[in-house]
C-alpha positions as CSV (number, residue, x, y, z in Angstrom):
1,M,53.6,-117.8,179.7
2,D,55.7,-120.4,177.8
3,P,59.1,-119.3,176.5
4,L,59.1,-117.8,173.0
5,H,59.1,-120.6,170.4
6,V,62.3,-120.1,168.4
7,I,63.6,-122.4,165.6
8,A,67.3,-121.8,164.7
9,L,68.2,-122.7,161.1
10,D,71.4,-124.6,160.5
11,R,74.0,-122.4,158.9
12,D,74.7,-125.2,156.4
13,L,71.4,-124.2,154.8
14,H,72.6,-120.7,153.9
15,P,74.2,-121.7,150.5
16,E,70.8,-123.2,149.4
17,L,68.9,-120.2,150.6
18,L,71.2,-117.9,148.7
19,K,71.0,-119.7,145.3
20,R,68.6,-116.9,144.2
21,I,69.2,-113.2,144.9
22,I,66.4,-110.8,144.2
23,P,68.0,-107.4,143.3
24,D,67.2,-104.2,145.0
25,G,64.4,-102.3,143.3
26,H,62.8,-105.5,141.8
27,P,59.0,-104.8,141.5
28,L,57.2,-105.9,144.6
29,T,54.5,-107.4,142.4
30,D,56.9,-109.7,140.5
31,W,58.8,-111.6,143.1
32,P,59.3,-115.3,142.2
33,T,56.7,-117.6,143.9
34,E,58.4,-120.9,143.4
35,P,61.5,-122.1,145.5
36,P,64.8,-121.4,143.7
37,T,65.4,-125.2,143.4
38,P,63.7,-128.3,144.8
39,P,64.6,-128.2,148.5
40,T,67.2,-130.7,149.8
41,I,66.2,-133.2,152.5
42,E,67.7,-131.0,155.2
43,L,65.9,-127.8,154.0
44,A,62.6,-129.7,153.6
45,A,62.9,-131.1,157.2
46,A,63.5,-127.6,158.6
47,A,60.5,-126.2,156.6
48,R,58.3,-129.0,158.0
49,A,59.3,-128.2,161.6
50,V,58.4,-124.5,161.0
51,A,55.1,-125.5,159.3
52,D,54.1,-127.8,162.1
53,S,54.7,-125.0,164.6
54,I,52.5,-122.6,162.6
55,L,49.6,-124.9,161.6
56,R,49.5,-126.9,164.8
57,E,50.9,-125.7,168.1
58,P,51.8,-123.1,169.3
59,G,50.5,-121.5,166.1
60,Y,53.5,-119.4,165.4
61,A,57.3,-119.7,165.1
62,V,60.3,-117.3,165.3
63,V,62.8,-118.6,162.8
64,D,66.4,-117.4,163.5
65,T,68.1,-117.6,160.1
66,Q,71.5,-117.0,161.8
67,A,72.3,-114.8,158.9
68,A,72.7,-111.4,160.4
69,E,76.1,-110.9,158.7
70,L,74.5,-111.0,155.2
71,T,73.8,-107.8,153.3
72,D,70.2,-106.6,153.4
73,T,69.7,-107.8,149.8
74,E,71.0,-111.2,150.6
75,L,69.1,-111.5,153.9
76,V,65.7,-110.5,152.3
77,S,66.4,-112.9,149.4
78,A,67.2,-115.8,151.8
79,A,64.1,-115.2,153.8
80,W,62.0,-115.0,150.7
81,N,63.5,-118.2,149.4
82,L,62.7,-120.0,152.7
83,F,59.2,-118.6,152.6
84,T,58.6,-120.0,149.0
85,V,59.6,-123.4,150.3
86,L,57.0,-123.1,153.1
87,C,54.3,-121.3,151.2
88,V,52.9,-120.2,147.9
89,P,53.1,-116.4,148.3
90,V,49.9,-114.4,147.7
91,P,49.4,-110.7,147.0
92,Q,48.9,-108.5,150.0
93,Y,46.9,-105.7,148.4
94,L,44.6,-105.3,145.4
95,T,47.6,-103.7,143.7
96,G,49.4,-107.1,143.8
97,E,52.5,-106.6,146.1
98,L,53.9,-110.0,147.1
99,I,56.5,-108.7,149.6
100,Y,55.9,-105.4,151.4
101,P,58.2,-103.1,153.4
102,V,56.9,-102.3,156.9
103,E,58.8,-99.2,158.0
104,V,58.1,-95.6,158.8
105,T,57.7,-93.6,155.6
106,A,55.8,-90.6,154.3
107,A,54.7,-92.5,151.1
108,T,51.0,-92.3,150.1
109,G,49.0,-93.7,147.2
110,P,47.6,-97.0,146.0
111,G,49.0,-100.1,147.8
112,I,50.2,-98.0,150.7
113,S,49.3,-99.2,154.2
114,H,49.0,-96.2,156.6
115,Y,49.4,-98.4,159.6
116,S,52.5,-100.4,158.4
117,T,54.3,-97.2,157.3
118,S,53.8,-95.5,160.7
119,N,55.1,-96.1,164.3
120,A,51.5,-96.3,165.7
121,A,50.8,-98.9,168.3
122,G,47.8,-101.0,168.9
123,G,45.4,-101.6,166.1
124,F,45.0,-105.3,166.8
125,H,43.9,-107.1,163.7
126,T,44.2,-110.0,161.3
127,D,46.0,-109.3,158.1
128,G,44.3,-109.3,154.7
129,T,40.8,-108.6,156.0
130,M,39.9,-106.9,152.7
131,L,41.1,-109.7,150.5
132,D,38.7,-112.3,149.0
133,Q,40.6,-114.9,151.0
134,P,42.9,-113.7,153.9
135,P,46.3,-115.3,154.0
136,A,46.6,-118.5,156.0
137,V,50.2,-117.6,157.0
138,A,51.7,-114.2,157.6
139,A,55.4,-113.5,158.1
140,L,57.6,-110.6,159.2
141,L,61.4,-110.6,158.5
142,C,63.4,-108.2,160.7
143,V,66.0,-106.3,158.6
144,S,66.7,-104.0,161.6
145,P,64.9,-103.3,164.9
146,A,64.1,-99.9,166.3
147,D,66.3,-98.5,169.1
148,E,63.5,-99.1,171.6
149,G,60.1,-100.9,171.4
150,G,58.3,-102.1,168.3
151,E,57.7,-105.6,169.6
152,T,55.0,-107.4,167.6
153,L,52.1,-108.5,169.9
154,L,50.5,-111.8,169.1
155,M,47.2,-112.9,170.6
156,D,45.4,-116.2,170.1
157,G,42.2,-114.8,168.7
158,L,40.3,-118.1,168.8
159,R,41.2,-118.4,172.5
160,L,39.9,-114.8,173.1
161,I,36.7,-115.6,171.3
162,S,36.2,-118.8,173.3
163,D,36.2,-116.7,176.5
164,L,33.4,-114.5,175.3
165,T,29.8,-115.1,176.2
166,P,27.8,-117.2,173.8
167,E,25.8,-114.1,172.8
168,H,29.0,-112.2,171.9
169,R,30.4,-115.2,170.0
170,L,27.2,-115.5,168.0
171,A,27.3,-111.8,167.2
172,L,30.7,-112.1,165.6
173,T,29.4,-114.8,163.2
174,R,27.0,-112.3,161.7
175,P,28.1,-110.1,158.7
176,F,29.7,-106.8,159.4
177,W,30.6,-104.1,156.9
178,F,34.3,-103.6,156.3
179,H,36.0,-100.7,154.4
180,S,39.6,-99.5,154.5
181,G,38.8,-95.9,154.1
182,D,40.8,-95.6,150.9
183,P,39.1,-94.2,147.8
184,G,38.2,-97.0,145.4
185,S,38.5,-99.7,148.1
186,P,35.7,-102.3,148.1
187,L,32.9,-102.3,150.7
188,R,32.7,-105.9,152.1
189,H,30.0,-107.6,154.1
190,Q,31.5,-110.5,156.0
191,P,31.6,-112.1,159.4
192,I,34.4,-111.6,161.9
193,L,34.3,-115.3,162.8
194,N,33.6,-117.8,160.0
195,G,34.0,-121.3,161.5
196,T,37.6,-121.2,162.9
197,E,38.7,-118.3,160.7
198,L,39.0,-114.7,161.8
199,R,38.8,-111.4,160.0
200,Y,39.2,-108.5,162.4
201,L,40.3,-104.8,162.1
202,R,38.1,-102.6,164.2
203,R,38.8,-99.4,162.3
204,Y,37.8,-101.0,159.0
205,I,34.5,-102.2,160.6
206,E,33.7,-98.8,161.9
207,E,34.5,-97.2,158.5
208,G,32.5,-99.9,156.7
209,H,29.4,-99.2,158.7
210,R,29.9,-95.5,158.1
211,Q,30.2,-96.0,154.4
212,A,27.2,-98.3,154.3
213,G,25.1,-96.0,156.4
214,A,24.4,-98.9,158.8
215,E,24.2,-98.9,162.6
216,L,27.0,-100.7,164.3
217,S,26.5,-102.5,167.6
218,T,29.9,-102.5,169.4
219,T,29.1,-104.7,172.4
220,A,30.8,-107.8,171.1
221,L,33.7,-105.8,169.6
222,D,34.2,-104.0,172.9
223,A,34.3,-107.3,174.7
224,L,36.8,-108.8,172.3
225,D,39.0,-105.7,172.5
226,R,39.0,-105.7,176.3
227,L,40.3,-109.3,176.3
228,S,43.0,-108.6,173.7
229,E,44.3,-105.7,175.8
230,L,45.0,-108.0,178.8
231,P,48.8,-108.4,179.2
232,D,48.5,-112.1,179.9
233,R,46.8,-112.6,176.5
234,Q,49.6,-110.8,174.6
235,R,52.8,-112.5,173.6
236,P,55.4,-109.8,172.8
237,V,57.9,-110.9,170.1
238,P,61.0,-108.7,170.1
239,L,62.5,-109.5,166.6
240,R,66.2,-109.2,166.0
241,R,67.9,-108.7,162.6
242,A,67.6,-111.9,160.5
243,Q,64.7,-113.4,162.5
244,V,61.4,-114.2,160.8
245,L,58.1,-114.3,162.7
246,L,55.5,-116.6,161.0
247,W,52.0,-117.2,162.4
248,D,48.6,-118.7,161.6
249,N,46.8,-115.6,160.4
250,T,43.4,-117.2,160.5
251,R,43.8,-117.8,164.2
252,F,45.9,-115.0,165.7
253,I,45.3,-111.3,165.8
254,H,48.3,-109.0,166.3
255,G,49.5,-105.5,166.8
256,R,52.7,-103.8,168.0
257,R,54.2,-101.7,170.7
258,P,55.2,-98.1,170.0
259,F,58.8,-97.6,169.1
260,T,61.6,-95.0,169.0
261,E,64.0,-94.7,166.1
262,N,67.3,-92.8,166.6
263,T,70.3,-94.7,165.4
264,S,68.3,-97.7,164.1
265,R,65.2,-97.8,162.0
266,R,62.6,-100.5,162.4
267,R,62.6,-102.2,159.0
268,L,60.6,-105.3,158.4
269,R,59.5,-107.2,155.3
270,R,56.0,-108.8,155.3
271,M,55.0,-111.9,153.4
272,Y,51.6,-113.7,153.0
273,G,51.2,-117.3,151.8
274,T,49.2,-120.5,151.5
275,P,51.1,-123.5,153.0
276,R,52.6,-126.0,150.6
277,D,52.2,-129.8,151.1
278,L,55.5,-130.7,152.7
279,S,54.5,-134.2,153.7
280,V,56.4,-135.9,150.8
């Protein structure tokens, strides 16, 4: 497997990324979606390098902001400001959150992800499967890693599907029922594979068919899951503080390894977006 694709930002970009600080407690539904100022030539060039890595090859990038010494508020703001240069942020849930904390918590209610607020492993999926349009780009900022484990696992979903039999590939293009299991959540009827775009979360599919009272053939799903569980198809990404993992969410599925928290909690911030035109 090729080495992890890491892009280190120049520290000279820090002042530009810190021109706007979003205060603690700011509503998650109301984060600014435009860059703080028009990006300089240097920041635009760095953003293009990241965008090329996500939208072409290898399909993802780990951006090392080299800003671990910042406060948490400054670090999250800097990562958000960089993300708004790269992408137009989009809501993550029907409740409208633009940035979302991925960390173990006992919180429940609307807009709460039971997976992202736990230390559960597995659950390979694409993000935003229940949105009208899943995000083209997904990102995770590491505020702090767990003491042990918690690596994000990336899998090239289109490569996995290309290795399925023609019958299994065809089955994935037919509509499946999706439901999150949350009260009031919509019941969607949509394919797993739509051209070159993926929507996959096995638990949602099983729940969707239960809600719809429809029989579910799992043959193609089982074949896809078996491939995704092969170690040589998984790219572990051990994020450190101040690193941001960004990937093509229409192409990759992902999950994580289990983790242990003692002296350090695994605290991430998740962002979704549509790529901006950075060609100018």
